[in-house]
C-alpha positions as CSV (number, residue, x, y, z in Angstrom):
1,X,146.6,64.1,114.5
2,X,149.9,65.7,113.4
3,X,152.1,67.3,116.0
4,X,154.6,70.1,115.7
5,X,157.4,67.5,115.8
6,X,155.8,65.7,112.8
7,X,155.7,68.9,110.8
8,X,159.2,69.9,111.6
9,X,160.5,66.5,110.5
10,X,159.1,67.0,107.0
11,X,161.8,68.1,104.4
12,X,159.3,70.6,103.0
13,X,159.3,72.5,106.3
14,X,162.9,72.0,107.2
15,X,163.5,75.8,107.1
16,X,161.3,76.3,110.2
17,X,163.4,76.4,113.4
18,X,162.5,76.3,117.1
19,X,163.4,79.4,119.0
20,X,163.1,78.2,122.6
21,X,164.7,75.1,124.1
22,X,161.7,74.1,126.4
23,X,159.1,74.1,123.6
24,X,156.6,71.2,123.8
25,X,156.7,69.9,120.2
26,X,154.2,67.1,121.0
27,X,151.4,69.6,120.8
28,X,148.8,68.6,118.2
29,X,148.2,70.9,115.2
30,X,144.7,70.7,113.8
31,X,144.6,74.0,111.8
32,X,146.7,77.0,110.7
33,X,145.8,80.7,111.1
34,X,147.4,84.0,110.2
35,X,147.1,87.1,112.5
36,X,148.5,90.5,112.9
37,X,146.2,91.7,115.7
38,X,146.9,91.1,119.4
39,X,143.3,90.3,120.3
40,X,143.1,87.1,118.2
41,X,142.6,85.0,121.4
42,X,138.8,85.3,121.0
43,X,138.8,84.3,117.3
44,X,141.3,81.5,117.0
45,X,140.7,77.8,117.8
46,X,142.4,75.3,120.1
47,X,145.3,73.4,118.6
48,X,145.9,76.0,115.9
49,X,149.3,77.0,114.7
50,X,149.4,80.8,114.5
51,X,151.5,82.5,111.9
52,X,152.5,86.2,112.2
53,X,155.0,88.8,111.2
54,X,154.9,90.3,114.7
55,X,154.0,93.8,113.3
56,X,151.9,94.7,116.4
57,X,154.9,94.1,118.7
58,X,157.5,95.9,116.7
59,X,157.9,98.6,119.3
60,X,156.8,96.7,122.4
61,X,158.0,93.1,122.8
62,X,156.8,93.0,126.4
63,X,153.3,93.0,125.0
64,X,154.3,89.8,123.3
65,X,154.5,88.1,126.7
66,X,150.9,88.9,127.4
67,X,150.0,87.7,123.9
68,X,151.7,84.4,124.5
69,X,150.0,83.9,127.9
70,X,146.6,84.4,126.3
71,X,147.4,82.0,123.5
72,X,148.6,79.4,125.9
73,X,145.2,79.5,127.7
74,X,143.3,78.8,124.4
75,X,145.4,76.6,124.1
76,X,147.0,76.8,120.6
77,X,149.8,74.5,119.2
78,X,152.4,77.3,118.9
79,X,153.4,80.7,117.5
80,X,155.4,80.9,114.3
81,X,157.0,84.4,113.7
82,X,158.6,85.8,110.6
83,X,161.4,87.7,112.3
84,X,163.1,89.4,109.4
85,X,160.4,91.9,108.6
86,X,159.3,93.8,111.8
87,X,161.1,91.9,114.6
88,X,164.7,91.1,113.9
89,X,165.2,89.2,117.1
90,X,163.1,88.2,120.1
91,X,164.0,89.6,123.5
92,X,165.4,87.0,125.9
93,X,162.6,87.7,128.4
94,X,160.1,86.7,125.8
95,X,161.9,83.4,125.1
96,X,162.3,82.8,128.9
97,X,158.6,83.3,129.5
98,X,157.7,80.9,126.6
99,X,160.1,78.3,128.2
100,X,158.2,78.6,131.5
101,X,155.0,77.6,129.7
102,X,156.7,75.1,127.3
103,X,155.0,77.2,124.7
104,X,156.6,76.6,121.2
105,X,158.0,79.6,119.3
106,X,158.9,78.9,115.7
107,X,161.0,81.1,113.4
108,X,159.8,81.4,109.8
109,X,162.6,82.1,107.2
110,X,162.5,85.6,105.6
111,X,161.9,84.3,102.1
112,X,158.8,82.4,103.0
113,X,155.4,84.0,102.5
114,X,152.7,83.4,105.2
115,X,149.9,82.6,102.7
116,X,151.6,79.7,100.8
117,X,153.1,78.4,104.1
118,X,149.6,78.2,105.6
119,X,148.4,76.3,102.5
120,X,151.3,73.8,102.6
121,X,151.0,73.0,106.3
122,X,147.2,72.7,106.0
123,X,147.6,70.3,103.1
124,X,150.1,68.3,105.0
125,X,147.7,68.0,108.0
126,X,144.9,67.0,105.7
127,X,147.0,64.5,103.8
128,X,148.3,63.0,107.0
129,X,144.8,62.6,108.4
130,X,143.7,60.9,105.2
131,X,146.7,58.6,105.4
132,X,145.9,57.7,109.0
133,X,142.3,57.0,108.0
134,X,143.5,54.6,105.3
135,X,145.8,53.0,107.8
136,X,143.0,52.6,110.3
137,X,140.7,51.0,107.7
138,X,143.5,48.7,106.6
139,X,144.0,47.5,110.2
140,X,140.2,47.0,110.5
141,X,140.1,45.0,107.3
142,X,142.9,42.7,108.4
143,X,141.4,42.2,111.8
144,X,137.9,41.5,110.3
145,X,139.4,39.0,107.9
146,X,140.9,37.1,110.8
147,X,137.6,37.3,112.6
148,X,135.6,35.9,109.6
149,X,138.2,33.1,109.1
150,X,137.7,32.2,112.8
151,X,141.3,32.8,113.8
152,X,141.9,32.4,117.6
153,X,142.2,35.5,119.7
154,X,145.9,34.6,120.4
155,X,146.6,34.8,116.6
156,X,144.8,38.1,116.4
157,X,146.9,39.5,119.2
158,X,150.1,38.2,117.5
159,X,149.2,39.8,114.2
160,X,148.1,43.1,115.9
161,X,151.6,43.3,117.4
162,X,153.2,42.8,114.0
163,X,151.0,45.4,112.4
164,X,151.6,48.0,115.1
165,X,155.2,47.0,115.5
166,X,155.0,47.0,119.3
167,X,154.6,44.3,121.9
168,X,151.1,43.8,123.3
169,X,149.4,41.8,126.0
170,X,145.7,40.9,126.3
171,X,144.7,40.7,129.9
172,X,141.5,39.1,130.9
173,X,139.0,40.4,133.5
174,X,140.7,38.3,136.2
175,X,143.9,40.4,135.5
176,X,145.8,37.4,134.0
177,X,147.6,37.3,130.7
178,X,145.3,35.8,128.0
179,X,147.5,36.3,124.9
180,X,150.9,37.7,124.0
181,X,152.3,39.5,121.0
182,X,155.8,40.7,120.1
183,X,158.7,40.1,122.4
184,X,156.3,39.2,125.3
185,X,155.9,35.8,123.6
186,X,159.4,34.8,124.5
187,X,160.4,37.2,127.3
188,X,158.9,36.2,130.6
189,X,160.8,39.0,132.4
190,X,159.3,41.7,130.2
191,X,155.9,40.2,130.7
192,X,156.3,40.3,134.5
193,X,157.5,44.0,134.3
194,X,154.4,44.9,132.2
195,X,152.1,43.1,134.6
196,X,153.7,44.9,137.5
197,X,152.8,48.2,135.9
198,X,149.3,47.0,135.2
199,X,148.7,45.9,138.8
200,X,150.6,48.5,140.7
201,X,150.0,51.6,138.6
202,X,147.1,51.2,136.2
203,X,144.7,49.4,138.5
204,X,145.4,51.9,141.3
205,X,143.7,54.5,139.1
206,X,146.9,56.5,138.7
207,X,146.8,56.2,134.9
208,X,143.3,54.8,134.4
209,X,142.2,57.4,131.9
210,X,145.6,58.5,130.7
211,X,146.3,57.5,127.1
212,X,149.6,59.3,126.8
213,X,151.4,57.4,124.0
214,X,154.7,58.9,125.0
215,X,154.9,56.5,127.9
216,X,156.5,53.1,128.1
217,X,153.1,51.4,128.7
218,X,149.6,52.3,127.7
219,X,146.5,50.3,128.8
220,X,143.2,50.4,126.9
221,X,140.0,48.7,127.8
222,X,138.6,46.0,125.4
223,X,134.9,46.1,126.1
224,X,133.9,42.6,125.2
225,X,131.9,42.6,128.4
226,X,130.2,45.8,129.7
227,X,130.9,45.3,133.4
228,X,134.0,43.1,133.2
229,X,136.3,44.4,130.5
230,X,139.5,42.9,129.0
231,X,142.6,45.1,128.7
232,X,145.1,45.7,125.9
233,X,148.5,46.6,127.3
234,X,150.8,48.2,124.7
235,X,154.6,48.3,125.4
236,X,157.0,50.8,124.0
237,X,154.0,53.0,123.1
238,X,156.3,55.9,122.5
239,X,157.7,54.2,119.3
240,X,154.3,54.2,117.6
241,X,154.7,56.5,114.6
242,X,152.9,57.8,111.5
243,X,150.5,56.7,110.2
244,X,149.4,55.3,113.5
245,X,146.3,56.9,115.0
246,X,143.9,56.4,117.9
247,X,141.3,55.5,115.3
248,X,143.4,52.6,114.1
249,X,143.6,51.3,117.6
250,X,139.9,51.8,118.2
251,X,139.1,49.7,115.0
252,X,141.4,46.9,116.1
253,X,140.0,46.9,119.7
254,X,136.4,46.8,118.3
255,X,137.1,43.7,116.2
256,X,139.0,42.1,119.1
257,X,136.0,42.8,121.4
258,X,133.7,41.1,119.0
259,X,136.0,38.1,118.7
260,X,136.2,37.7,122.5
261,X,132.4,38.1,122.9
262,X,131.7,35.6,120.1
263,X,134.1,33.0,121.7
264,X,132.4,33.5,125.0
265,X,129.0,32.8,123.6
266,X,130.3,29.6,121.9
267,X,131.9,28.5,125.1
268,X,128.7,29.3,127.0
269,X,126.7,27.1,124.7
270,X,129.1,24.2,125.2
271,X,129.1,24.7,128.9
272,X,125.3,24.7,128.9
273,X,125.2,21.4,127.1
274,X,127.7,19.8,129.5
275,X,125.8,21.2,132.5
276,X,122.4,19.9,131.2
277,X,123.9,16.4,130.9
278,X,125.4,16.5,134.4
279,X,122.1,17.8,135.8
280,X,120.2,15.0,134.1
281,X,122.5,12.4,135.6
282,X,122.0,13.9,139.1
283,X,118.2,13.9,138.9
284,X,117.8,10.7,136.9
285,X,115.2,8.2,138.1
286,X,116.6,5.4,135.9
287,X,117.4,2.4,138.1
288,X,120.1,1.4,135.6
289,X,121.9,4.6,134.4
290,X,124.5,4.6,131.7
291,X,127.5,2.5,132.6
292,X,130.7,4.7,132.4
293,X,132.9,1.7,131.9
294,X,130.9,0.7,128.8
295,X,131.0,4.3,127.4
296,X,134.3,6.0,128.5
297,X,134.6,8.1,125.3
298,X,131.1,9.5,125.7
299,X,131.7,10.5,129.3
300,X,135.1,12.0,128.5
301,X,133.4,14.6,126.3
302,X,132.1,16.0,129.6
303,X,135.4,15.5,131.5
304,X,133.9,12.6,133.5
305,X,136.5,9.9,134.4
306,X,136.4,6.4,135.8
307,X,137.6,6.7,139.4
308,X,137.2,5.2,142.9
309,X,136.8,8.7,144.3
310,X,134.2,11.3,143.6
311,X,133.0,14.3,145.6
312,X,130.6,17.1,144.8
313,X,131.1,20.7,145.9
314,X,128.3,23.3,145.4
315,X,129.7,26.8,144.9
316,X,127.2,29.7,144.9
317,X,127.4,33.5,144.6
318,X,126.0,35.0,147.8
319,X,122.8,36.9,147.4
320,X,123.0,40.7,147.3
321,X,120.1,43.1,147.8
322,X,119.2,45.5,145.0
323,X,121.0,43.8,142.1
324,X,118.5,43.5,139.2
325,X,120.6,44.3,136.2
326,X,120.2,41.3,134.0
327,X,123.2,42.2,131.8
328,X,125.4,42.4,134.9
329,X,124.1,39.1,136.3
330,X,124.5,37.3,133.0
331,X,128.1,38.5,132.5
332,X,128.9,37.7,136.1
333,X,127.5,34.2,135.7
334,X,129.5,33.5,132.6
335,X,132.7,34.9,133.9
336,X,132.3,33.2,137.3
337,X,132.0,29.9,135.5
338,X,135.1,30.7,133.4
339,X,137.0,31.8,136.6
340,X,136.0,28.7,138.6
341,X,137.0,26.5,135.7
342,X,140.3,28.2,135.3
343,X,141.1,28.0,139.0
344,X,140.0,24.4,139.5
345,X,141.7,23.0,136.5
346,X,144.9,24.9,137.5
347,X,144.7,22.6,140.6
348,X,143.8,19.5,138.7
349,X,142.7,19.0,135.1
350,X,140.4,16.1,136.1
351,X,138.2,18.5,138.2
352,X,134.9,19.3,136.3
353,X,132.7,22.4,136.7
354,X,129.1,22.5,135.8
355,X,126.5,25.3,135.8
356,X,123.1,24.6,137.5
357,X,119.7,25.9,136.7
358,X,120.1,28.5,139.4
359,X,122.2,31.3,137.8
360,X,124.1,31.7,141.0
361,X,125.1,28.1,141.6
362,X,127.8,25.8,140.2
363,X,128.7,22.2,140.8
364,X,132.3,21.2,141.2
365,X,133.2,17.5,140.8
366,X,136.4,16.2,142.3
367,X,137.5,12.9,140.7
368,X,140.5,12.3,142.8
369,X,141.4,12.9,146.5
370,X,142.8,16.4,147.4
371,X,143.9,16.6,151.0
372,X,143.9,20.4,151.1
373,X,140.8,21.1,149.0
374,X,139.1,23.0,152.0
375,X,142.0,25.4,152.2
376,X,141.8,25.9,148.4
377,X,138.1,26.8,148.7
378,X,139.0,29.4,151.3
379,X,141.6,30.8,149.0
380,X,139.0,31.0,146.2
381,X,136.7,32.9,148.5
382,X,139.4,35.6,149.0
383,X,140.3,35.7,145.3
384,X,136.8,36.0,144.0
385,X,136.2,39.3,145.8
386,X,139.1,40.8,144.0
387,X,137.6,40.4,140.6
388,X,133.8,40.4,141.2
389,X,133.1,42.6,144.2
390,X,130.9,39.8,145.5
391,X,131.3,36.8,147.8
392,X,130.9,33.0,147.3
393,X,130.0,30.1,149.6
394,X,130.6,26.4,149.5
395,X,128.5,23.3,150.4
396,X,130.4,20.0,150.4
397,X,129.0,16.5,150.0
398,X,130.7,13.3,151.2
399,X,133.1,11.4,149.1
400,X,131.8,8.3,147.2
401,X,133.6,5.5,145.6
402,X,131.3,4.7,142.6
403,X,130.2,6.9,139.7
404,X,126.6,5.8,140.3
405,X,126.8,7.3,143.8
406,X,127.7,10.8,142.7
407,X,124.0,11.9,143.0
408,X,124.2,11.1,146.7
409,X,127.1,13.5,147.2
410,X,125.4,16.0,144.9
411,X,122.2,15.9,147.1
412,X,124.3,16.3,150.3
413,X,126.2,19.3,148.9
414,X,123.0,21.0,147.8
415,X,121.3,20.3,151.1
416,X,124.1,21.8,153.3
417,X,124.4,24.8,150.9
418,X,120.7,25.5,150.9
419,X,120.5,25.1,154.7
420,X,122.9,27.9,155.3
421,X,121.5,30.1,152.5
422,X,118.1,29.9,154.3
423,X,119.8,31.1,157.4
424,X,121.0,34.1,155.3
425,X,124.7,33.3,156.0
426,X,127.4,34.4,153.6
427,X,130.9,33.2,152.8
428,X,130.3,29.9,154.5
429,X,132.3,26.7,153.8
430,X,130.4,23.7,155.3
431,X,130.6,20.0,154.9
432,X,127.4,17.9,155.0
433,X,126.7,16.0,158.2
434,X,124.1,13.2,158.3
435,X,120.8,14.3,159.9
436,X,119.6,12.7,163.2
437,X,116.0,11.6,163.7
438,X,114.9,14.9,165.1
439,X,116.3,16.8,162.1
440,X,114.6,14.4,159.7
441,X,111.3,14.7,161.5
442,X,111.5,18.5,161.4
443,X,111.5,18.2,157.6
444,X,108.1,16.6,157.7
445,X,105.2,19.1,157.7
446,X,103.4,19.2,161.1
447,X,100.0,18.6,159.5
448,X,101.4,15.2,158.4
449,X,103.1,14.4,161.8
450,X,100.2,15.1,164.2
451,X,97.8,12.6,162.5
452,X,100.5,10.0,162.6
453,X,101.2,10.5,166.3
454,X,97.5,10.6,167.2
455,X,96.7,7.5,165.1
456,X,99.6,5.5,166.5
457,X,99.3,6.4,170.2
458,X,95.6,7.2,170.5
459,X,94.8,8.5,174.0
460,X,98.5,8.2,175.0
461,X,99.6,10.7,172.3
462,X,99.4,13.7,174.6
463,X,98.1,12.4,178.0
464,X,96.9,14.9,180.6
465,X,96.2,12.5,183.5
466,X,98.8,10.8,185.7
467,X,97.5,7.3,184.9
468,X,97.9,7.6,181.1
469,X,101.2,9.4,181.6
470,X,102.5,6.3,183.5
471,X,101.3,4.0,180.8
472,X,103.1,6.0,178.1
473,X,106.3,6.1,180.2
474,X,106.1,2.3,180.6
475,X,105.4,1.7,176.9
476,X,108.3,4.0,175.9
477,X,110.7,2.1,178.1
478,X,109.4,-1.3,176.9
479,X,109.8,-0.6,173.2
480,X,113.2,1.1,173.7
481,X,114.5,-2.1,175.3
482,X,113.5,-4.6,172.7
483,X,110.2,-5.3,174.5
484,X,112.1,-6.9,177.4
485,X,109.8,-7.1,180.5
486,X,112.5,-7.7,183.1
487,X,114.7,-4.9,181.8
488,X,111.8,-2.5,181.8
489,X,110.8,-3.5,185.4
490,X,114.4,-2.9,186.6
491,X,114.7,0.5,184.9
492,X,111.3,1.7,186.3
493,X,111.8,0.0,189.7
494,X,108.4,-1.8,189.4
495,X,107.4,-5.5,189.5
496,X,107.4,-7.5,186.3
497,X,103.7,-8.2,186.7
498,X,103.1,-4.5,186.8
499,X,104.9,-4.1,183.5
500,X,102.8,-7.0,182.0
501,X,99.6,-5.4,183.2
502,X,100.5,-1.9,181.9
503,X,101.6,-3.3,178.5
504,X,98.4,-5.3,178.2
505,X,96.5,-2.1,179.0
506,X,98.4,-0.2,176.3
507,X,97.6,-2.9,173.7
508,X,93.9,-2.6,174.6
509,X,94.0,1.2,174.2
510,X,96.0,1.1,171.0
511,X,94.3,-2.0,169.6
512,X,97.6,-3.5,168.4
513,X,100.4,-6.0,169.4
514,X,103.1,-3.6,170.6
515,X,105.8,-6.3,170.3
516,X,105.3,-6.6,166.5
517,X,108.5,-5.1,164.9
518,X,106.5,-2.7,162.7
519,X,104.2,-1.6,165.5
520,X,107.1,-1.3,167.9
521,X,109.0,1.0,165.4
522,X,105.9,3.2,164.8
523,X,105.3,3.5,168.5
524,X,109.0,4.6,169.1
525,X,108.8,7.2,166.4
526,X,105.4,8.5,167.5
527,X,106.5,8.8,171.1
528,X,109.8,10.5,170.1
529,X,107.8,12.9,167.8
530,X,105.3,13.8,170.5
531,X,108.1,14.7,173.0
532,X,110.6,16.4,170.7
533,X,108.8,18.1,167.8
534,X,106.8,21.2,168.5
535,X,103.4,21.0,166.9
């Protein structure tokens, strides 16, 4: 919209002069009215420029102070007075009061008539708005043409900067610079100063909804994502001039939003294909999987390299109660993937990131050794909260030396991750540790374990009389010491013949040769299970 300053710059209105030094000439003028009555406050509209001869105040300029106060509360753009007819000069107290309010007082030359002046200013405002509309449509057309021709977002930002004639930055949802336009492209210092404003002023809510284009910087949201917006930072906003308008900027931002969204969907499709391939490798039952050395170019499409070091890390977004918004979860998943990929490739370009079927989990594949990767994971946990208001956890598998062994590290990473998720822990960072016999047995359902114990040990499974308890103790010691009679006798402090007698008795009860390797192993597992696993 046109301001008083815009109108006063036009040659046609050069005869108009400002009466008070503190007048705010940046006030928008949307219409022009004429009045000769002091009660016009209830009949005029906001942002109107009011023209008058001042006839009502010819004998009482103090009443003009109250009149200005009322108009300021509307608020109108300003008051233009034809002084030569009824008021030859404004009293200083009237001018001083207007200065206190920064209320514009304009003098109309004596030879100008109010009717024609109203018509000319109204026509100027209308013509200006029409020109701004054409300008906005032209920008939209140029941006749309770039979108249709599949120009990268970086080129669109560069061209937007040239069209608007101001430097611009596109900042992503992680508050990092995505693209630059204008002098930002070659001036790192200017970029850092702009980012300092963005982080220390804009993000702290001080100017979050303030789009004052008279400032050095203005930041506007680019709603490519509903919950995780991009940002357009405009430098030297105060230099934006006619026919620039907010509408022109809105059109450019709408096209830019669509371009970013379109690119994100294309990227998501590519990521899905890559993730599906990785998942198929991890769960493949093929005894002879594809040989990487025979197909290096094929695997390079998925950023999989030949190496003597591989390690899988499972990263997951911690579960939160009450979040059911599918749009939010979908956007978070996509942007978490993008963020993880950006952070990991910043550390090492050979690191690959894959999505998993679970929308909250991702697989990270290290393809070379990194001594401080655990510290880096802790760093990621802190950084993630800054952008997503959520937390992440990590499960880490062991390193392997062959590509075909990656599924082992993958299974381990998933296992340790799922173990701590089941414990409802959050923000954990744990490395897989091999399970002992007891932990493995606990994974077997009790309805499968009890029949095994009973079938293997018979009446010695859970003996309740002293005689059978002694037999079980002797059998346990015997099989634990490689079926050595002498060693068993020494440990139990009994005669060798007693050991022989008891073992023979056990064989009769169990109907098996307890020294046979398979039977001996079954007996050891059954005894261990009966004593350590609650059933």
